[in-house]
N, CA, C and O atoms as a Maestro MAE file, in Angstrom:
{
 s_m_m2io_version
 :::
 2.0.0
}

f_m_ct {
 s_m_title
 :::
 protein
 m_atom[264] {
  # First column is atom index #
  i_m_mmod_type
  r_m_x_coord
  r_m_y_coord
  r_m_z_coord
  i_m_residue_number
  s_m_chain_name
  s_m_pdb_residue_name
  s_m_pdb_atom_name
  i_m_atomic_number
  :::
  1 25 -69.009 30.971 -12.853 1 A "MET " " N  " 7
  2 3 -68.970 29.894 -13.826 1 A "MET " " CA " 6
  3 2 -67.727 30.050 -14.694 1 A "MET " " C  " 6
  4 15 -67.362 31.160 -15.082 1 A "MET " " O  " 8
  5 25 -67.097 28.949 -14.988 2 A "MET " " N  " 7
  6 3 -65.869 28.965 -15.772 2 A "MET " " CA " 6
  7 2 -66.185 29.018 -17.256 2 A "MET " " C  " 6
  8 15 -67.206 28.502 -17.711 2 A "MET " " O  " 8
  9 25 -65.305 29.640 -17.987 3 A "ARG " " N  " 7
  10 3 -65.448 29.665 -19.435 3 A "ARG " " CA " 6
  11 2 -65.089 28.297 -19.997 3 A "ARG " " C  " 6
  12 15 -64.423 27.500 -19.335 3 A "ARG " " O  " 8
  13 25 -65.524 28.037 -21.195 4 A "ALA " " N  " 7
  14 3 -65.250 26.754 -21.835 4 A "ALA " " CA " 6
  15 2 -63.758 26.585 -22.108 4 A "ALA " " C  " 6
  16 15 -63.237 25.475 -22.005 4 A "ALA " " O  " 8
  17 25 -63.060 27.674 -22.458 5 A "SER " " N  " 7
  18 3 -61.634 27.564 -22.753 5 A "SER " " CA " 6
  19 2 -60.839 27.254 -21.481 5 A "SER " " C  " 6
  20 15 -59.879 26.486 -21.530 5 A "SER " " O  " 8
  21 25 -61.226 27.842 -20.346 6 A "ASN " " N  " 7
  22 3 -60.547 27.543 -19.083 6 A "ASN " " CA " 6
  23 2 -60.794 26.102 -18.661 6 A "ASN " " C  " 6
  24 15 -59.895 25.428 -18.158 6 A "ASN " " O  " 8
  25 25 -62.005 25.642 -18.867 7 A "ARG " " N  " 7
  26 3 -62.353 24.276 -18.508 7 A "ARG " " CA " 6
  27 2 -61.558 23.275 -19.347 7 A "ARG " " C  " 6
  28 15 -61.086 22.262 -18.831 7 A "ARG " " O  " 8
  29 25 -61.414 23.563 -20.639 8 A "LYS " " N  " 7
  30 3 -60.635 22.685 -21.512 8 A "LYS " " CA " 6
  31 2 -59.167 22.668 -21.090 8 A "LYS " " C  " 6
  32 15 -58.532 21.614 -21.075 8 A "LYS " " O  " 8
  33 25 -58.631 23.847 -20.745 9 A "PHE " " N  " 7
  34 3 -57.241 23.925 -20.313 9 A "PHE " " CA " 6
  35 2 -57.015 23.119 -19.043 9 A "PHE " " C  " 6
  36 15 -56.041 22.373 -18.945 9 A "PHE " " O  " 8
  37 25 -57.910 23.264 -18.070 10 A "LEU " " N  " 7
  38 3 -57.771 22.515 -16.819 10 A "LEU " " CA " 6
  39 2 -57.920 21.016 -17.043 10 A "LEU " " C  " 6
  40 15 -57.223 20.217 -16.417 10 A "LEU " " O  " 8
  41 25 -58.815 20.642 -17.922 11 A "LEU " " N  " 7
  42 3 -58.996 19.228 -18.238 11 A "LEU " " CA " 6
  43 2 -57.739 18.662 -18.915 11 A "LEU " " C  " 6
  44 15 -57.309 17.553 -18.601 11 A "LEU " " O  " 8
  45 25 -57.161 19.420 -19.832 12 A "LEU " " N  " 7
  46 3 -55.952 18.989 -20.513 12 A "LEU " " CA " 6
  47 2 -54.771 18.922 -19.545 12 A "LEU " " C  " 6
  48 15 -53.983 17.978 -19.602 12 A "LEU " " O  " 8
  49 25 -54.639 19.903 -18.662 13 A "ALA " " N  " 7
  50 3 -53.550 19.901 -17.678 13 A "ALA " " CA " 6
  51 2 -53.704 18.731 -16.707 13 A "ALA " " C  " 6
  52 15 -52.715 18.095 -16.345 13 A "ALA " " O  " 8
  53 25 -54.912 18.447 -16.291 14 A "GLY " " N  " 7
  54 3 -55.149 17.315 -15.397 14 A "GLY " " CA " 6
  55 2 -54.835 15.992 -16.067 14 A "GLY " " C  " 6
  56 15 -54.258 15.101 -15.443 14 A "GLY " " O  " 8
  57 25 -55.210 15.854 -17.335 15 A "ALA " " N  " 7
  58 3 -54.914 14.626 -18.071 15 A "ALA " " CA " 6
  59 2 -53.405 14.454 -18.245 15 A "ALA " " C  " 6
  60 15 -52.892 13.338 -18.156 15 A "ALA " " O  " 8
  61 25 -52.702 15.547 -18.491 16 A "ALA " " N  " 7
  62 3 -51.246 15.475 -18.632 16 A "ALA " " CA " 6
  63 2 -50.593 15.080 -17.310 16 A "ALA " " C  " 6
  64 15 -49.641 14.300 -17.296 16 A "ALA " " O  " 8
  65 25 -51.097 15.610 -16.207 17 A "ALA " " N  " 7
  66 3 -50.535 15.271 -14.895 17 A "ALA " " CA " 6
  67 2 -50.768 13.797 -14.563 17 A "ALA " " C  " 6
  68 15 -49.874 13.128 -14.045 17 A "ALA " " O  " 8
  69 25 -51.944 13.303 -14.855 18 A "VAL " " N  " 7
  70 3 -52.252 11.896 -14.580 18 A "VAL " " CA " 6
  71 2 -51.394 10.986 -15.466 18 A "VAL " " C  " 6
  72 15 -50.865 9.980 -14.994 18 A "VAL " " O  " 8
  73 25 -51.258 11.336 -16.736 19 A "THR " " N  " 7
  74 3 -50.442 10.541 -17.646 19 A "THR " " CA " 6
  75 2 -48.986 10.516 -17.198 19 A "THR " " C  " 6
  76 15 -48.335 9.472 -17.251 19 A "THR " " O  " 8
  77 25 -48.476 11.658 -16.757 20 A "THR " " N  " 7
  78 3 -47.100 11.729 -16.271 20 A "THR " " CA " 6
  79 2 -46.917 10.880 -15.022 20 A "THR " " C  " 6
  80 15 -45.921 10.166 -14.906 20 A "THR " " O  " 8
  81 25 -47.852 10.942 -14.094 21 A "ALA " " N  " 7
  82 3 -47.747 10.162 -12.861 21 A "ALA " " CA " 6
  83 2 -47.785 8.662 -13.160 21 A "ALA " " C  " 6
  84 15 -47.012 7.895 -12.585 21 A "ALA " " O  " 8
  85 25 -48.666 8.251 -14.041 22 A "VAL " " N  " 7
  86 3 -48.755 6.828 -14.391 22 A "VAL " " CA " 6
  87 2 -47.467 6.375 -15.077 22 A "VAL " " C  " 6
  88 15 -46.955 5.296 -14.777 22 A "VAL " " O  " 8
  89 25 -46.946 7.177 -15.981 23 A "GLY " " N  " 7
  90 3 -45.701 6.841 -16.656 23 A "GLY " " CA " 6
  91 2 -44.535 6.776 -15.690 23 A "GLY " " C  " 6
  92 15 -43.650 5.932 -15.836 23 A "GLY " " O  " 8
  93 25 -44.528 7.656 -14.712 24 A "PHE " " N  " 7
  94 3 -43.467 7.678 -13.711 24 A "PHE " " CA " 6
  95 2 -43.452 6.379 -12.911 24 A "PHE " " C  " 6
  96 15 -42.386 5.813 -12.665 24 A "PHE " " O  " 8
  97 25 -44.614 5.912 -12.509 25 A "PHE " " N  " 7
  98 3 -44.672 4.683 -11.716 25 A "PHE " " CA " 6
  99 2 -44.437 3.442 -12.563 25 A "PHE " " C  " 6
  100 15 -43.903 2.452 -12.062 25 A "PHE " " O  " 8
  101 25 -44.819 3.470 -13.822 26 A "ILE " " N  " 7
  102 3 -44.560 2.329 -14.703 26 A "ILE " " CA " 6
  103 2 -43.064 2.210 -14.986 26 A "ILE " " C  " 6
  104 15 -42.534 1.102 -15.066 26 A "ILE " " O  " 8
  105 25 -42.381 3.350 -15.138 27 A "ALA " " N  " 7
  106 3 -40.958 3.350 -15.473 27 A "ALA " " CA " 6
  107 2 -40.081 2.938 -14.302 27 A "ALA " " C  " 6
  108 15 -38.898 2.671 -14.511 27 A "ALA " " O  " 8
  109 25 -40.585 2.872 -13.111 28 A "GLY " " N  " 7
  110 3 -39.800 2.367 -11.999 28 A "GLY " " CA " 6
  111 2 -39.606 3.338 -10.861 28 A "GLY " " C  " 6
  112 15 -38.893 3.018 -9.909 28 A "GLY " " O  " 8
  113 25 -40.192 4.479 -10.913 29 A "GLY " " N  " 7
  114 3 -40.094 5.411 -9.799 29 A "GLY " " CA " 6
  115 2 -38.788 6.176 -9.772 29 A "GLY " " C  " 6
  116 15 -38.116 6.306 -10.795 29 A "GLY " " O  " 8
  117 25 -38.432 6.675 -8.621 30 A "ARG " " N  " 7
  118 3 -37.274 7.546 -8.474 30 A "ARG " " CA " 6
  119 2 -35.946 6.823 -8.630 30 A "ARG " " C  " 6
  120 15 -34.975 7.444 -9.062 30 A "ARG " " O  " 8
  121 25 -35.859 5.565 -8.306 31 A "ASP " " N  " 7
  122 3 -34.585 4.848 -8.331 31 A "ASP " " CA " 6
  123 2 -34.263 4.226 -9.682 31 A "ASP " " C  " 6
  124 15 -33.260 3.522 -9.804 31 A "ASP " " O  " 8
  125 25 -35.078 4.462 -10.692 32 A "SER " " N  " 7
  126 3 -34.848 3.795 -11.970 32 A "SER " " CA " 6
  127 2 -33.634 4.333 -12.704 32 A "SER " " C  " 6
  128 15 -33.111 3.641 -13.577 32 A "SER " " O  " 8
  129 25 -33.157 5.534 -12.395 33 A "GLN " " N  " 7
  130 3 -32.019 6.113 -13.087 33 A "GLN " " CA " 6
  131 2 -30.700 5.891 -12.358 33 A "GLN " " C  " 6
  132 15 -29.651 6.275 -12.874 33 A "GLN " " O  " 8
  133 25 -30.720 5.290 -11.188 34 A "LYS " " N  " 7
  134 3 -29.491 5.062 -10.442 34 A "LYS " " CA " 6
  135 2 -28.749 3.852 -10.999 34 A "LYS " " C  " 6
  136 15 -29.356 2.889 -11.468 34 A "LYS " " O  " 8
  137 25 -27.447 3.923 -10.936 35 A "ALA " " N  " 7
  138 3 -26.639 2.797 -11.380 35 A "ALA " " CA " 6
  139 2 -26.676 1.700 -10.321 35 A "ALA " " C  " 6
  140 15 -26.554 1.972 -9.127 35 A "ALA " " O  " 8
  141 25 -26.843 0.487 -10.760 36 A "HIS " " N  " 7
  142 3 -26.877 -0.650 -9.851 36 A "HIS " " CA " 6
  143 2 -25.599 -1.454 -10.048 36 A "HIS " " C  " 6
  144 15 -25.605 -2.512 -10.678 36 A "HIS " " O  " 8
  145 25 -24.519 -0.943 -9.507 37 A "ALA " " N  " 7
  146 3 -23.220 -1.588 -9.675 37 A "ALA " " CA " 6
  147 2 -22.973 -2.568 -8.540 37 A "ALA " " C  " 6
  148 15 -23.411 -2.367 -7.407 37 A "ALA " " O  " 8
  149 25 -22.268 -3.617 -8.874 38 A "ASP " " N  " 7
  150 3 -21.868 -4.589 -7.861 38 A "ASP " " CA " 6
  151 2 -20.731 -3.963 -7.066 38 A "ASP " " C  " 6
  152 15 -19.706 -3.594 -7.640 38 A "ASP " " O  " 8
  153 25 -20.894 -3.842 -5.779 39 A "ARG " " N  " 7
  154 3 -19.909 -3.130 -4.958 39 A "ARG " " CA " 6
  155 2 -18.582 -3.882 -4.837 39 A "ARG " " C  " 6
  156 15 -17.558 -3.250 -4.578 39 A "ARG " " O  " 8
  157 25 -18.560 -5.191 -5.012 40 A "ASP " " N  " 7
  158 3 -17.327 -5.958 -4.894 40 A "ASP " " CA " 6
  159 2 -16.575 -6.056 -6.213 40 A "ASP " " C  " 6
  160 15 -15.488 -6.633 -6.254 40 A "ASP " " O  " 8
  161 25 -17.112 -5.520 -7.267 41 A "LEU " " N  " 7
  162 3 -16.522 -5.628 -8.585 41 A "LEU " " CA " 6
  163 2 -15.606 -4.435 -8.841 41 A "LEU " " C  " 6
  164 15 -16.047 -3.287 -8.779 41 A "LEU " " O  " 8
  165 25 -14.346 -4.700 -9.126 42 A "THR " " N  " 7
  166 3 -13.404 -3.630 -9.423 42 A "THR " " CA " 6
  167 2 -13.264 -3.490 -10.934 42 A "THR " " C  " 6
  168 15 -13.748 -4.327 -11.696 42 A "THR " " O  " 8
  169 25 -12.610 -2.441 -11.344 43 A "THR " " N  " 7
  170 3 -12.389 -2.220 -12.768 43 A "THR " " CA " 6
  171 2 -11.587 -3.358 -13.378 43 A "THR " " C  " 6
  172 15 -11.871 -3.813 -14.486 43 A "THR " " O  " 8
  173 25 -10.581 -3.811 -12.640 44 A "GLU " " N  " 7
  174 3 -9.729 -4.872 -13.164 44 A "GLU " " CA " 6
  175 2 -10.498 -6.181 -13.337 44 A "GLU " " C  " 6
  176 15 -10.326 -6.865 -14.346 44 A "GLU " " O  " 8
  177 25 -11.337 -6.537 -12.375 45 A "THR " " N  " 7
  178 3 -12.083 -7.792 -12.492 45 A "THR " " CA " 6
  179 2 -13.144 -7.694 -13.589 45 A "THR " " C  " 6
  180 15 -13.411 -8.675 -14.284 45 A "THR " " O  " 8
  181 25 -13.743 -6.524 -13.746 46 A "ALA " " N  " 7
  182 3 -14.732 -6.353 -14.818 46 A "ALA " " CA " 6
  183 2 -14.062 -6.449 -16.183 46 A "ALA " " C  " 6
  184 15 -14.598 -7.056 -17.111 46 A "ALA " " O  " 8
  185 25 -12.884 -5.843 -16.293 47 A "ALA " " N  " 7
  186 3 -12.159 -5.912 -17.560 47 A "ALA " " CA " 6
  187 2 -11.715 -7.342 -17.852 47 A "ALA " " C  " 6
  188 15 -11.805 -7.798 -18.992 47 A "ALA " " O  " 8
  189 25 -11.238 -8.051 -16.831 48 A "ALA " " N  " 7
  190 3 -10.810 -9.431 -17.025 48 A "ALA " " CA " 6
  191 2 -11.977 -10.320 -17.433 48 A "ALA " " C  " 6
  192 15 -11.810 -11.229 -18.246 48 A "ALA " " O  " 8
  193 25 -13.146 -10.067 -16.879 49 A "ALA " " N  " 7
  194 3 -14.329 -10.853 -17.242 49 A "ALA " " CA " 6
  195 2 -14.736 -10.611 -18.690 49 A "ALA " " C  " 6
  196 15 -15.304 -11.487 -19.341 49 A "ALA " " O  " 8
  197 25 -14.439 -9.418 -19.182 50 A "ALA " " N  " 7
  198 3 -14.777 -9.097 -20.565 50 A "ALA " " CA " 6
  199 2 -13.643 -9.431 -21.521 50 A "ALA " " C  " 6
  200 15 -13.775 -9.243 -22.730 50 A "ALA " " O  " 8
  201 25 -12.525 -9.927 -20.988 51 A "GLY " " N  " 7
  202 3 -11.393 -10.268 -21.830 51 A "GLY " " CA " 6
  203 2 -10.546 -9.063 -22.206 51 A "GLY " " C  " 6
  204 15 -9.819 -9.093 -23.200 51 A "GLY " " O  " 8
  205 25 -10.639 -8.001 -21.410 52 A "ALA " " N  " 7
  206 3 -9.887 -6.780 -21.692 52 A "ALA " " CA " 6
  207 2 -8.790 -6.599 -20.654 52 A "ALA " " C  " 6
  208 15 -8.685 -7.363 -19.695 52 A "ALA " " O  " 8
  209 25 -7.987 -5.584 -20.865 53 A "GLN " " N  " 7
  210 3 -6.887 -5.299 -19.961 53 A "GLN " " CA " 6
  211 2 -6.926 -3.816 -19.620 53 A "GLN " " C  " 6
  212 15 -7.137 -2.986 -20.505 53 A "GLN " " O  " 8
  213 25 -6.728 -3.474 -18.359 54 A "VAL " " N  " 7
  214 3 -6.730 -2.089 -17.920 54 A "VAL " " CA " 6
  215 2 -5.289 -1.603 -17.888 54 A "VAL " " C  " 6
  216 15 -4.432 -2.182 -17.220 54 A "VAL " " O  " 8
  217 25 -5.043 -0.519 -18.628 55 A "ILE " " N  " 7
  218 3 -3.703 0.070 -18.627 55 A "ILE " " CA " 6
  219 2 -3.823 1.519 -18.166 55 A "ILE " " C  " 6
  220 15 -4.795 2.193 -18.508 55 A "ILE " " O  " 8
  221 25 -2.863 2.006 -17.405 56 A "PRO " " N  " 7
  222 3 -2.956 3.375 -16.914 56 A "PRO " " CA " 6
  223 2 -2.756 4.380 -18.047 56 A "PRO " " C  " 6
  224 15 -2.102 4.084 -19.047 56 A "PRO " " O  " 8
  225 25 -3.321 5.554 -17.876 57 A "THR " " N  " 7
  226 3 -3.137 6.606 -18.870 57 A "THR " " CA " 6
  227 2 -1.755 7.220 -18.717 57 A "THR " " C  " 6
  228 15 -1.141 7.153 -17.652 57 A "THR " " O  " 8
  229 25 -1.284 7.810 -19.788 58 A "GLU " " N  " 7
  230 3 0.024 8.448 -19.741 58 A "GLU " " CA " 6
  231 2 -0.077 9.734 -18.923 58 A "GLU " " C  " 6
  232 15 -1.087 10.435 -18.988 58 A "GLU " " O  " 8
  233 25 0.975 10.045 -18.148 59 A "PRO " " N  " 7
  234 3 0.915 11.281 -17.365 59 A "PRO " " CA " 6
  235 2 0.940 12.507 -18.276 59 A "PRO " " C  " 6
  236 15 1.447 12.455 -19.396 59 A "PRO " " O  " 8
  237 25 0.387 13.603 -17.775 60 A "LYS " " N  " 7
  238 3 0.368 14.834 -18.546 60 A "LYS " " CA " 6
  239 2 1.786 15.398 -18.657 60 A "LYS " " C  " 6
  240 15 2.631 15.201 -17.783 60 A "LYS " " O  " 8
  241 25 2.008 16.095 -19.749 61 A "LEU " " N  " 7
  242 3 3.302 16.746 -19.922 61 A "LEU " " CA " 6
  243 2 3.428 17.887 -18.927 61 A "LEU " " C  " 6
  244 15 2.428 18.461 -18.494 61 A "LEU " " O  " 8
  245 25 4.659 18.210 -18.570 62 A "ARG " " N  " 7
  246 3 4.852 19.323 -17.635 62 A "ARG " " CA " 6
  247 2 4.366 20.622 -18.248 62 A "ARG " " C  " 6
  248 15 3.732 21.431 -17.571 62 A "ARG " " O  " 8
  249 25 4.658 20.826 -19.520 63 A "ILE " " N  " 7
  250 3 4.210 22.036 -20.208 63 A "ILE " " CA " 6
  251 2 3.238 21.590 -21.293 63 A "ILE " " C  " 6
  252 15 3.630 20.957 -22.274 63 A "ILE " " O  " 8
  253 25 2.002 21.918 -21.108 64 A "GLU " " N  " 7
  254 3 0.988 21.569 -22.064 64 A "GLU " " CA " 6
  255 2 0.983 22.579 -23.212 64 A "GLU " " C  " 6
  256 15 1.081 23.782 -22.971 64 A "GLU " " O  " 8
  257 25 0.871 22.115 -24.437 65 A "PRO " " N  " 7
  258 3 0.782 23.069 -25.548 65 A "PRO " " CA " 6
  259 2 -0.551 23.809 -25.504 65 A "PRO " " C  " 6
  260 15 -1.556 23.278 -25.033 65 A "PRO " " O  " 8
  261 25 -0.543 25.022 -25.995 66 A "LYS " " N  " 7
  262 3 -1.783 25.829 -25.994 66 A "LYS " " CA " 6
  263 2 -2.576 25.613 -27.236 66 A "LYS " " C  " 6
  264 15 -3.640 26.209 -27.400 66 A "LYS " " O  " 8
  :::
 }
 m_bond[263] {
  # First column is bond index #
  i_m_from
  i_m_to
  i_m_order
  :::
  1 1 2 1
  2 2 3 1
  3 3 4 2
  4 3 5 1
  5 5 6 1
  6 6 7 1
  7 7 8 2
  8 7 9 1
  9 9 10 1
  10 10 11 1
  11 11 12 2
  12 11 13 1
  13 13 14 1
  14 14 15 1
  15 15 16 2
  16 15 17 1
  17 17 18 1
  18 18 19 1
  19 19 20 2
  20 19 21 1
  21 21 22 1
  22 22 23 1
  23 23 24 2
  24 23 25 1
  25 25 26 1
  26 26 27 1
  27 27 28 2
  28 27 29 1
  29 29 30 1
  30 30 31 1
  31 31 32 2
  32 31 33 1
  33 33 34 1
  34 34 35 1
  35 35 36 2
  36 35 37 1
  37 37 38 1
  38 38 39 1
  39 39 40 2
  40 39 41 1
  41 41 42 1
  42 42 43 1
  43 43 44 2
  44 43 45 1
  45 45 46 1
  46 46 47 1
  47 47 48 2
  48 47 49 1
  49 49 50 1
  50 50 51 1
  51 51 52 2
  52 51 53 1
  53 53 54 1
  54 54 55 1
  55 55 56 2
  56 55 57 1
  57 57 58 1
  58 58 59 1
  59 59 60 2
  60 59 61 1
  61 61 62 1
  62 62 63 1
  63 63 64 2
  64 63 65 1
  65 65 66 1
  66 66 67 1
  67 67 68 2
  68 67 69 1
  69 69 70 1
  70 70 71 1
  71 71 72 2
  72 71 73 1
  73 73 74 1
  74 74 75 1
  75 75 76 2
  76 75 77 1
  77 77 78 1
  78 78 79 1
  79 79 80 2
  80 79 81 1
  81 81 82 1
  82 82 83 1
  83 83 84 2
  84 83 85 1
  85 85 86 1
  86 86 87 1
  87 87 88 2
  88 87 89 1
  89 89 90 1
  90 90 91 1
  91 91 92 2
  92 91 93 1
  93 93 94 1
  94 94 95 1
  95 95 96 2
  96 95 97 1
  97 97 98 1
  98 98 99 1
  99 99 100 2
  100 99 101 1
  101 101 102 1
  102 102 103 1
  103 103 104 2
  104 103 105 1
  105 105 106 1
  106 106 107 1
  107 107 108 2
  108 107 109 1
  109 109 110 1
  110 110 111 1
  111 111 112 2
  112 111 113 1
  113 113 114 1
  114 114 115 1
  115 115 116 2
  116 115 117 1
  117 117 118 1
  118 118 119 1
  119 119 120 2
  120 119 121 1
  121 121 122 1
  122 122 123 1
  123 123 124 2
  124 123 125 1
  125 125 126 1
  126 126 127 1
  127 127 128 2
  128 127 129 1
  129 129 130 1
  130 130 131 1
  131 131 132 2
  132 131 133 1
  133 133 134 1
  134 134 135 1
  135 135 136 2
  136 135 137 1
  137 137 138 1
  138 138 139 1
  139 139 140 2
  140 139 141 1
  141 141 142 1
  142 142 143 1
  143 143 144 2
  144 143 145 1
  145 145 146 1
  146 146 147 1
  147 147 148 2
  148 147 149 1
  149 149 150 1
  150 150 151 1
  151 151 152 2
  152 151 153 1
  153 153 154 1
  154 154 155 1
  155 155 156 2
  156 155 157 1
  157 157 158 1
  158 158 159 1
  159 159 160 2
  160 159 161 1
  161 161 162 1
  162 162 163 1
  163 163 164 2
  164 163 165 1
  165 165 166 1
  166 166 167 1
  167 167 168 2
  168 167 169 1
  169 169 170 1
  170 170 171 1
  171 171 172 2
  172 171 173 1
  173 173 174 1
  174 174 175 1
  175 175 176 2
  176 175 177 1
  177 177 178 1
  178 178 179 1
  179 179 180 2
  180 179 181 1
  181 181 182 1
  182 182 183 1
  183 183 184 2
  184 183 185 1
  185 185 186 1
  186 186 187 1
  187 187 188 2
  188 187 189 1
  189 189 190 1
  190 190 191 1
  191 191 192 2
  192 191 193 1
  193 193 194 1
  194 194 195 1
  195 195 196 2
  196 195 197 1
  197 197 198 1
  198 198 199 1
  199 199 200 2
  200 199 201 1
  201 201 202 1
  202 202 203 1
  203 203 204 2
  204 203 205 1
  205 205 206 1
  206 206 207 1
  207 207 208 2
  208 207 209 1
  209 209 210 1
  210 210 211 1
  211 211 212 2
  212 211 213 1
  213 213 214 1
  214 214 215 1
  215 215 216 2
  216 215 217 1
  217 217 218 1
  218 218 219 1
  219 219 220 2
  220 219 221 1
  221 221 222 1
  222 222 223 1
  223 223 224 2
  224 223 225 1
  225 225 226 1
  226 226 227 1
  227 227 228 2
  228 227 229 1
  229 229 230 1
  230 230 231 1
  231 231 232 2
  232 231 233 1
  233 233 234 1
  234 234 235 1
  235 235 236 2
  236 235 237 1
  237 237 238 1
  238 238 239 1
  239 239 240 2
  240 239 241 1
  241 241 242 1
  242 242 243 1
  243 243 244 2
  244 243 245 1
  245 245 246 1
  246 246 247 1
  247 247 248 2
  248 247 249 1
  249 249 250 1
  250 250 251 1
  251 251 252 2
  252 251 253 1
  253 253 254 1
  254 254 255 1
  255 255 256 2
  256 255 257 1
  257 257 258 1
  258 258 259 1
  259 259 260 2
  260 259 261 1
  261 261 262 1
  262 262 263 1
  263 263 264 2
  :::
 }
}
């Protein structure tokens, strides 16, 4: 026979597991954190759509200061 403290722990752990599983499926499953980018959209077209301009970064100096 199980002790009351062990039974409470197992009941609490089971409730936590069920709550986590339900939350996982409500939130969208495994693919909910992946980026859904349009594959035909480039940086330049996205910037133009937002009214911005893409400019290249300056090259690094040959000797970087420490």
